[in-house]
N, C-alpha and C positions, 0 to 999 in steps of 0.2 A: 143871773142866768145859768141855770144849771145845765149839766151834759143832759139830761134826760129831756129838758124842755127844748135843747137845742136838736135832740134826736126826733123830737114828734113833729116838730115844724120843719126841720130840713132848709132846702133850698128856700121855699117860700117865704120864710120869716123875714129873708133879708134881701128879695128880689132876684132877678134872673138875669143882670146886665152883668156878663162875664167879658165885655169886650176887652179889658185891660188885664185880664186873668190870664197869665199865661205859664204859671208855674202851677206844676201837679206835686202833691206829695201821697204818695200811697203806701199804705201801711198794712200789712196782712193780719188777719184777724185770729189772734190767739195762736199765733203761727205753728209753734212747735206741737202744740196739743192738738190743733187741726190736722195736721199731718197724721200724725198717731191715729186719730178717730178714722180719718180717711183710710189708712192701712187696716183698721178694724172697724169696720162699721157696726160691730155690736156694742161699742162704745159711745155711740151717738146717745145725745140727751143726758149721758152720765157727767157727774163731776170727776173730771180726769185731771191727774195730776202728773206732769213729766217732771224727773228729778231722782235723786240718789235715794234708794231706797235704806240704806243703812241707819244707823241712829244719829248720826251727826250729818246725813246727807240734808241736801237744801232743794225748794223749789226750783224748777228752770223755768216752766211755764204751767199753765193751768187753763182749763176752759172756761168757760163764763159761768157755767153751772159751778163750779168749784168757786170761783171768784166771788160767788154771790154768798159765800159763807166767810169771806172775809180773807181767802187765799190769794198771795200774791207772791212774784218772783224774788227769790232771794231768802224767803221766809224758811224757818229750817222745818224739815218735812216733821219733825215731830210734833211741833206746834200746828201744822198744816191737818195733820190726821186726828189730832185733838178738835180741831174746828169742826171737821169733817170726816167721821170715822169711816163713813162709806165710801170714800173717795176710791177711785181705782188709779194705781201709781204704777207709771210706765217709765221703763227705764232710757233715757234720752239717745235718739239714735243720730248722732251728729252729721254721718256720712248721707243719711236720707235727707235733712234738711239742708243740708249743702247741695244736693243734686235736685230738689224742687227749687232752691234760691237760682241754681243756673238754669233752670228750664223758666223761671218767672223773668229773669233778665231779658231772656230769648224775646219773651212776649214784650218787656218794657221797649227794646231797642227796634221792635218793628213799629212802634208808634214814633219815636225820635232817636236820633242817635245821642242827643244830649240828656245822658241818665247818669245822677251821680246816687252811687248805692251808698247808704249809712249802715246797714246791716244784712244780714241773710234776709230779711223780711221787710224792708224799707228802703224806698228811693224817692228822690227829687226827680222831676221832668221837667226841662224847659221844652213845650210844645208850640212855641212862637214860629217856628217854619213847618207845623205840620197843619196848622188850622187851614191854610187854602185847599187842602188834600182831603182832610178827613173830619173838619165841620168844626164847629165851635167848641170851647176848652169844655163847658159842662156835657157837650155831646161824645166828644173825646174820652172824657172821663167815665162816663157812661158805658160806653163801648169798652173800654179795658177794663171795667169791673166784670161786665158780661164775657169776656175773652178769658181773663183768668179762671173765674167759675166754670166755663166750658171746658177749657185745656186742662186746669189743674185739679178740677173738683174742690176748690178752696175758695173762701171769700176775701175781699180786701176793703178798706174803708177809703175814701179819697178825698183829698182837702184841694180845692181851686181857689187860687187867690193870683195877687200881683206879685208877692214874693214869698223868698222862703220860710220865712217865720209864721206868716199868716197862713199859707198851707199845710204846714205841717200841725199847725195850732187847728185847723179846719178838720184835718184828718182824726187828729183826737176826739173833737167833739161829735164828729159824726159816728163814731163805733157803737155798736158793732154793724160790719156790712152796709155803709151807708155814704152818702156823697154830702159834702156840703160847700157850698160856693160862699166866698166873702166878696161881694162887689167891692171894688175900689172906694166907693164913694159912700159905703156902707161899715169902714172898716173899724172905724171910731165908735160906731153905734154897738158892734160888735165887742169890742176891746175893752172900753171903760168898765163895764159891768161885771168883768171876769175878776177872779182873785188875783194878786200878785204873785202868787206861785206859777200863774200860769205864763208868766214872760220867761223866754228862753234865756239861760245863764244865772236866772235866780234860786239859788240853792236854799237849803236849809238855813244857814247862819243868816245870810242875806234876807231872808223871809222875816226871821224874828227880829231883825233889827227894823225893818220897813214897819212889821205890826207894832213893834213896840212904840215906832213914832205915830200911830194911830192911821199910817198907811195900809188899808185892808184891800182896797181894791185899785185896779190898774188906773182907773179915771182919778183915784185919788192921788196918785203920784203925778200925774197929768198936770195938776193943778197947782204943782209946787214950781217955786222957781228953780232953777237947775242949781244954783249956789246952795239954798237949802238941801237940795238931795247930795250933794257932793260931802256937805257936812256929816251925814246920815252914812252913806255908804263907801264915801271917797271917790273921786275925781272919776277914774277909770270906768267903774262900775255904774256910776250915775250917767256917763254921757251914752254907755250901751244901753241901760234899761230905758233912759228917757226917749231915745229915738223908737225903741221898741212899743213905748207906751203910745206912740201916734201912729204906730205900724209903719215906721221906714225900716227897709232892711235892703241895703244896696247889693248883698252877695250875690254872686253869680251861681248857677248851677255848672258843679266842676266834673268834668267826665275823663280827667286824665289822672287823678288821684288812686295812687294802687292802696290797698289794704295795708297797715303798718305792720301788723303782726297778725298772727292765728296760733292760738292756743287753747290748751284745756287743763282742767286741773281737778283733782279730787280729793275730797276729804274722807278720812276713814272713821267707820263705827268704832273698831278698837286699833289702836298704835301699831306700826308696824316696826319691828326690828331686825327680821332676818335679812340679809341681803338679798337671798333669792325672791323672797316674796316684793321687795322693793324693785326688783329689777324688772320682775314680770308685770306690777303696776305700771314702770316706767313705759315698758314696751305697749302694753295696752294704751296708753295716752296718743305715744307717738304714731301708733296705728290710727288712731282718730286724727290727729294734726296732719299726718301726712294724706289721710284720705281727704281732709276738708282742702289742701293744698291744691291736690291734682283735680278736684272738684269745682275748686275757682281759678285754675288754668295758671296759678302762682307757684314760684319755687323760693325758696330762702337760702339765705347765706350765712345766717348766724341762728345758732340753737340754743335755747337756754333751758336751765334747770330751775325749778323753784323746790325748796325743801323747808317744812313748816314742822317742827319738834312739838312735843307735848305740851311744853311750857308757853308755847305760841312765838318762840324766837324762829325768826325767818330768814334763811339765808338763799341767794340766788347765783347761779355760776353760768358763764355761757361762752360758746366758742365760734369763731368766725372762720369759715372755711374759704378755701381759695377758689371754688365755684358754687354755684346754687344747685340745690338739690331739691327734689320732692320725693324721694324715695324712702320708703320706710325703713329699709336696713341700715341705709347710711345714716339717717337721723337718729335710730334706736343705738348704732354704734357711739356717735359722739353722746348723746345724752347719759347712756349707761356709765362711758367712760368718764365723763363730769361727776356721775355719782361716787363711782370707784376712786376717785381722785380726792375724795374728800375723806376717805379713810373713818368713816363714822364709828366703827366698832359698837354696833347694836345699840345705837340711839335710837329712842324711840319717836317715830314719826308719825304726824298728824294728816300731814298733807303733801301731796307732791303734783307738780305742776311742769308741763311741757311746752315751750312756746317757740314758734318760728318767727325770726323777725329778719329784717332787712329783704323784705319782698319785692320781687319781678315778675310780671307777666313772664310764664315761661317761656313764650316764643321770642323774648327780647332778653333773657338770662343766658348768660356765657356757662356752657358744662364742657367740662374736661375730661374726655375719653382716656381712657388707657391701652396700651398696645394690646394686651391679653382681654380686651373687652369682647367678649361673644356679641354676635349679629344679634341674639335675642336672649333676654335673661330676665331679671327682677323687673325692671320698667314694664315690659310687657305682662309680665304676670300678676303685676299690681293694677294695671288696668282693667285687666279680666275680673280681678276681684271687686274692684270698683263697679264694673257692670252688673256682676253678680248682685251685689248688696244693694245697689239702686233698684233692683227687681225683686228681691227676695229678703231685704232686709238687712240690717248691720251683722247679725248674727249667723248670716248663711254662712260665711266664711270668715275665720279667724287665725292669727298664727296658732301653731301646735300649741306652744308654751302656755297659751290661754285658755285652752280647754281643759275644762275642769271635769270630774267626774259626773257632776250632774248635767252637763251638756250634752 
């Protein structure tokens, strides 16, 4: 059963009994690219690629028009443009994506407080307690998609099922802008014709092992004795995928887990070696990371710097501070000092990354004020900057050091 076939048949192919289906998985359609098209409606209907525009840049996201040419995330931009020379390339606006994600989250928690975010553009919802108030699961999913389109001018695909694995699989096969219900009594009928790569946790190496053993479909694995599967992929993996083959997934929607880290990195078209250029790029990345922290209402206690050299040797350095921060200036001071402590002496740098770790919700994080701290200062200024960027785009305001002659 192909994705195209499922897209055509939608709910009707599997029936409409959603009585045991209290888990939704929502996945925004081509999220980053769709946000860019929303900001610039003249891009609608065109192949749009979001990502780095330099020689070593990579694709972050692409519209479905661009995907039709075989373009996908993490592909080198140079290859993407060979596949589709007429594509429009747009630089990623992470602050804007984070703000839209925050707005999306507000919509989701208006449906249920049991929301588990997986990324900026996808989440699980447990709607068990919302059914009496808002209607049956498919009805809730339909209203949710309409609310997102109305309030955000973006589209989302939703999977409805009895557990997280099936719901996520359903949203994948519903794309783009679809809704797919997998009734509990029809889950085996849905699962067994699918390729083994559709199983959650089956990576490339495991998929190769399974196919080399003649196991191409999920149904092929389900027919095997578990002892045979143990010999093929090992006991731990075998037990996991065997349960999934029968649609079994007991994991609950977790609402209390905080993101483990937030970071950005960039690969340069030409190697950097001047300290002033490197520190300017560190500031650029810090500016993005700090904005994402504030937009997610998170603060960090550990700041990490990643450097990759021209020979692909990679090093990381980190510093844990005494209190939490989401302040651009403070994070930049830490990251810049981590770089200076390396004493690289004009080493050729291919990639720089900045990451904030040990995160806490800002309202739960401890901050250490100083005696000479003014009543108003950088925090208030950065909030104003975030608000301006949300309204006018990330390029509206930037640190003075990052303003080039071309701006």
